[in-house]
C-alpha positions, 0 to 999 in steps of 0.5 A: 433690344432693352425696354423698361416698363413703368420701372421702379426702384425703393430703398428701405430706411427704417420707416422711411422710404426713399423713391430713386426713381419711378415710373421709367418707360424707354426702349434702347434698340439693338446697336445704340450708344446711349450716354446716361447722365444725372446728378450723383445720388440719380440712381444712374448706378442703380439702373445700370444695376436692373437693366443687367439683371444685378439688382431686382425692380421694386416695380416693373419690368425690364425686358431683354429681346422680348422677355421679362428679366424677372421672370429668369431663374437665379441660373438663367439670370447669371446666365444672361448676367454671364453671355449677354452682358459686359459690365465696367466700373469706375472701379476697374475691381482687377484682381492686382495678384493677377496679370492681365490677361488672366484678369481678361480671360476670368469670365471665360473660364467661369462660362466654361471656355478652354484655356488656352482658347480664352488665353489667346482671345484675352491676348488678342482683345489687350491688343485692341484696347492698347496693350499689347506685349502687357498681358503677363504683367501683374494687374497691380503693376499697370498705371489707372489708365492701363487698369481700366482698359483691361477691364474693359477688355475683361468686360468683352472676353464672352463677346456680350451684346450689351456693354454697360459701363459706369462712370468708366473715366471717373477715376482718371485724369484728363489724357486717360479718360480721354483714351478712354471714351475713344475705346468705348466708341470704337469697342461699341461700333468694331464689335456690334455692341448695345452699349450704355454708359452712365457718366458725368464727362459731358464729352464721353456724353456727346460721342454718343447718340441718345441721352437718358438723364435722371433727375428727380426720379424721372428719365428725360430721353434726347438725340445727341448732334455727334461730334464730328 
């Protein structure tokens, strides 16, 4: 489903060139659950942004179902992000003055869905992440763990084929982190997703099928023994 060829990202600061990574080659097959690990600053977020067409590589290509993302027009890139990619950030980026359901249904409205149908799907998704009956609560009134579960529901609103999560448990206590980890694994399975999760959480990494480690600008892939 996703393939990278000779992928590189370089930033420039004045005359200085900062190579985040280079020469990355990997494939993520359909249905895989992949953990992306590495030290802070290794480039995990940057790589996720390239896979989601939120940024462009300096060199190399990302392919989605055999199509080069760099060959997409701006409208095609926007359609790719809206229709195929569900993204969860470490900071949930909910609109606090809107309700949980309103936050979840917004991607569908942007995609042209009817409000009533979008609302029904939002309510169903909130129930699926354990927030049944909380749809009319303002996002700012929810706990941190609840807000991240709303963010997970929002990421699935447009029925994406790809789920990308950037440190989704990074701001949570141990109990809520465990709940979000279990949710990601269950949603990955029940929605038939291809998922890439950047994480420092070793328990979350162990729940994946494969692990990509970014270190010193290179990528090492390994098979992960599944948690019983």
